[in-house]
C-alpha positions as CSV (number, residue, x, y, z in Angstrom):
1,M,20.2,-20.0,-6.7
2,N,19.1,-18.4,-9.6
3,A,19.5,-14.1,-9.0
4,R,16.1,-12.9,-8.7
5,S,17.8,-9.7,-8.7
6,C,21.1,-7.9,-9.2
7,A,22.0,-3.9,-8.3
8,A,25.4,-2.2,-8.0
9,D,25.9,0.1,-5.0
10,G,29.4,1.5,-5.2
11,E,31.7,-1.4,-5.9
12,K,29.5,-4.2,-4.1
13,W,26.5,-6.7,-5.6
14,R,23.9,-7.1,-3.9
15,V,22.1,-10.6,-5.2
16,S,18.8,-12.1,-3.8
17,G,17.3,-15.4,-4.7
18,A,15.7,-18.3,-3.6
19,D,18.0,-21.8,-2.8
20,V,16.7,-24.7,-4.5
21,S,14.6,-25.3,-0.7
22,G,13.1,-22.3,-1.5
23,D,14.6,-19.6,1.0
24,E,15.8,-16.1,0.3
25,L,19.4,-16.1,0.1
26,V,21.1,-12.5,-0.3
27,L,24.3,-12.0,-1.5
28,I,27.0,-9.1,-1.4
29,V,29.7,-9.2,-3.3
30,A,32.8,-7.0,-2.8
31,I,36.5,-6.0,-3.8
32,E,38.4,-5.2,-0.7
33,A,42.5,-5.0,-1.3
34,G,42.3,-7.6,-4.0
35,V,40.2,-10.0,-2.0
36,I,37.3,-10.9,-3.4
37,V,34.4,-10.5,-0.6
38,V,31.1,-12.5,-0.3
39,T,28.2,-12.2,2.8
40,L,25.5,-14.6,2.9
41,F,22.8,-13.9,4.3
């Protein structure tokens, strides 16, 4: 995945781009209680 855009939203980061198949992906990355949480949709 190549990140087409990345934006900070408070303590979360939103990264979007296409995977190797060309499907659009969005990742939300956050640190909660010392744990990195990644949500992919």
